[in-house]
N, C-alpha and C positions, 0 to 999 in steps of 0.2 A: 504494499499499499504507500502510495506516496502523494504528496500534495496536502492541502489543507484538510484535516479530519477534526472531529470534535464530539463531545459528549452531549447528547440532547436533554431535554428536561421532561422525563416521563411523568404522565399525570398521576398515575397510582401504581404501586407495585403491590405484590402479593402481602397478605396479612397486615394490611393498613400501612406498610412501609411505603413512604413517599419521598421522592426527589424533586426539589422545586428548581433548583438553581445549577445543576450539573450541565452547564451550558457554554462553557468557554472554548471557542474555537482554537485549537492548538496544532502544532506541526508534529508529523510523526517523524520518528527518528530513522536513521539509515537501517536500523534493525526492524523496522516496521512496527514499533511499539507505540501505542497512543499514550501520550502524557496525560496526567490528570492534574490540573492546575486550577481549582476552583474550590469554593466553600459551600458545599450544598447543605440544605436545611434537612437534616436527617434526624431520626429519634435519637434521643440522648444516648450518646456513647457509640452511635452507628457511624461507620466510615465507609467510603469507597477505597479499598485497598489497591486495587490495580484495574486497568483497562488495557487489554492487549488485542492487537489485530489477531483475527482467528478464522480459519476457513478460506473459502474463495468463492466468488459469485461472478456471474457474467454482468449483472446489472447493478450491483450495490458494493458497498464497503461493509465488512463485518468485524465484529470484535466480541470478546468475552470480558464481561464485567464481574469482579469479585467484591462483594460487600460483606464487611465484618459487622456483626450486630453487637449490642452492648454485652450480651453473655459469651461472647467470644466465638459464637458459631457463624458459620460463613453461608452465603447464598450466591450463586453464580447465575448470571443472566447473559443471553445472547442478544447482541445488538446489531441491527441491519440498518445502514444509512444509504440513501439515495439522493441525488441532486436534482435541482430544476424541475421542470413541468412534468417529465415522464416519472421521475422519482416521486414527485408529489402524487400523482395518480396512483402509482404502484403501492405505495405505503399508506397514504392518508385518504385519498379520495379523488374525485374527477379533477382533472387538471385543464388549462386552457387547450392543450392539444386535444384531449378527449372530447372537449366541447366542440372544437372545430371539426373533429372527425365525425361527431354526432350529426353536425349539420350536413357533412359531406355524405354520410349514410342515410341521411333523412330518418334519423331515429326519433322515437316518440319522447314525450316529456319525461318519462320515467328514466330513460337512459340519460337524459341531458342534464337532470337536476344533480346538484352537488350531493355527495354521500361521503362517508367517513369510514376510515380504517378498512380498507379493501383486504390486505392480508389478515389484518387482525380479526375481522368479521368472519372471514373463511375459516381460520384456525379455530376461533372461539365456538363455532357451531360444530365443526367436525371434532373437535375435542370433547364436547358434550356426548357425542355418540360413540367415541373411542378414546377414552382418557389415557390409555396406554399407548395409542398409536401415534400421537403427535405431541411435540413441546406444548405446554400450556402458555397461551398468549398472556402478555401482561399489559402492555401499553402501546400507544402509537402517537405520533404527533409531529410538529414542525419546531425546529429550533427557534427559541425567542431571539437569539442574537443573529440568526441567519436564516431569513425566510426562504432561501433556496435549498435547505438541507432539511430532510425529513427522515423519520426514524420509525422502526418497528422493534419491539422489545418482547422477549419470550423467555420461559425458563431454559437454562442451559442444561443440555443432555450430552453427556460424553459419549461420542459415537465413534465407532470404527467404520470408516468409509469403504465398506465392501458390500457386495450384494448379499442381502439376507437369505436364509433358508426359504425356498419357495413355499413349503408347506406352511410354515409358521407366518409368512408374510400374507399369503393369500387367505388364511384363515381370519387374520385381523382386518383385511381390506373387506372380505365379504361380510364379516360381522358388522363393520361400520355402515356398509351399505344397508344391510337389513334392519339394523337398529334405526336407520333413519326413515324407513318407510311409514307414511302416514303423518309425517311431520311438515311435509311441504306446504306453504300457505294455500289453502283452498284446492290442495291437490294439483297445483300449477307446476310449470317447467320455468326455470329462470333462477334468479337471486336478487336479493333486495339491495345490492350495491354492484357497481361495475368491477369486475375483476380483470386481471391481466394474464395473457399468456406471453411470458417474457416481458417485453415492453409494448405489447399489442394489447389495447382495450378490448374487452369481450362484451358483447351485446347481451345483456342479461334481462331484458325486459320480460315480463311474464307472459307465458302463452298457456292456452288450455290444452294443446295437443303437443306430443313429442315431435311429430313430423314438423309441425310449424317452427317450433324452436330450432330444430336442426337445420332446416332450410333457410331460415333467416340468418342464423349464425354463420353457417358456411358462405352464404352469399356476401355477408359483411367482410369476412377474411379475405375472400377473393378480391373485394373492392380494395381492400388495404394493400394486398399484393400488387394490384394493377396500378395502384397509385404510385408505387415504387419502381416496379419493373415494366410497367407499360402493358398495353393489351395484347392478347394473342388470338388471332383469327381461328386457329385450330381449337384452342380451348373454348373459345365462344361457341363454336360448332358443337363440341362435345357437351357442353353444359345444358343445352336445350333439351335433349332427350334423356339426360341424367336427371334434371329436376322434374321433368313431365311425366317420365316412365318409370325409371329405376327406383328413385326414392319412394314414390307412392306404393309401388310393387313391394318393396322391402320393409317399409316402417308402418304403413297404414294397417297391416293385419295385427301388429303389436298391440294395438288398442280395441280389438275386436272381442266381444264375448267375455266368458267368465275368466278367461286368462289374461285379461287386460293388464299391461304393465302399470306399475305406480311410480312416481318419481322418487329417485334415491339421491342423497346428497353425495356427490362426488369429490374427491381431492381435487381432480381437475389437471393435475400435472404429473401423473405417475410415469417416472422413468428411472434408469439406473442412477442419475444423478441426484434424485430427490429421495432416495430411500437408503437406509443403512441399518447397522446393528448397534444396540447400545453396548458399550464397552462393559465387559465383565459378565454380561448376562447372554449375549448373542440374541436378544430379543429384537424383533424388527421395530423399526420407527421410520416415519415418513415426515417430510417438512416441505416448506415452500409451497403451500396450496394455493389453488385458484377455483374456489369451490363454486358450485352451481348445482341445481336440481335437474337431473337427467334420467335417462335410461341407464341402468346400472352398467350395461356393457359398453357404454360410450364415455368418451371424453372429448370434447369438442376441440379440434386441432387440425391443421392442414398436414400434421406429421403423424400423429398416433393417438388413438383413443385410450381411455383407461385400461381396457384389456387389450386394445390394438397394439400397444407398446409391447405386448408379450409375443408379437408375431415379427416385429421389425428387427432384423439382426444387429443393427447398430446399437440398440438399446440393451442388448446382452440379456434379454429376458426371452426365453424360448417358449415353444409349446407346452412344456411341462407346467408353466405358470398358469395357463389357461385351465389345463386339467385339474390342477389344484384348486384353483378358484371355484370351478363349478362342481366340486365336490361338496361345498358349502352353499353355493347360490346357483340353483339349477339354470340351465339354459332357458331363455324365453321362448314362448311359443310364438310362431311355428319354429320348432327346433331345425327343421330341414334348411331354414334360411340362415341359420347362424353364421356361417363362414361368409356368405354374401354380404350380411350386415356388417360384419367385423372388417370386410374390405372397404366398404364405403365409410366406415368410422375411421379408417386407418390413414 
């Protein structure tokens, strides 16, 4: 990590522990350590012992905070920092870029309005359905001293960055999906805040059907891609029968009859870079969510879905993962369509 870094002012930490003024922007050293040079308002006898650069991220700066309480016990937190408009959208809410994109995509009022804590809201709700599956979220916000720096804070989990055991991980993932069934607002698909795929805002406005949510979301991501890469005549030609014939054929039957699917809360970004093992126990853990309510077999992306990542070689998660997952959460009806559905989700 290099350049200006700093410690933000979390609104509220666990067990009533609060930090109000941990907010002085400082320089990192050549060893990539974050200096702590401020006088935070802490409970009597508590202090921040250290804040060190920790881990790696494509879009953010990350650090581990060590806090010593008055009784001598220690609490560790994981801090994620992002800059400017995109960082604001990713960690605290809709940014001006997202608002401009909303106008470009002709989104409704739900998507264009300001919201808060995109990653925080994702992690908070997912954690409620899988307390052992994700680090507990703690706080989010913007630096008081630097309105262009934004943060997300969660419990620190000591992780071994290796792919967890497929059987253990898929059991936790399926349990989280199943625990969430019946909790989507009015049985709708979407999410109450905008979430991000990397640095791309995701259209999460509520829909009544899964097909509607899938089609709108994929079309929006295609528009974002075209805005950067330009239009493709070949792609335009292929998209017409895809949306008019392929999608209705594969997704509409999911919502027929007694086997009609129900929205599940997805992590939203399952791949080998967002899963690990807890050090010392080898229990699986997932992080960096971009949640929304969807078909459990899906994760909206042009790269891979929640289960589709299990079929893409570069994600290092093979067919065994699908088999393990479906031991706990059966394939949706019609089962004969599962592989074709998985292809259009991937």
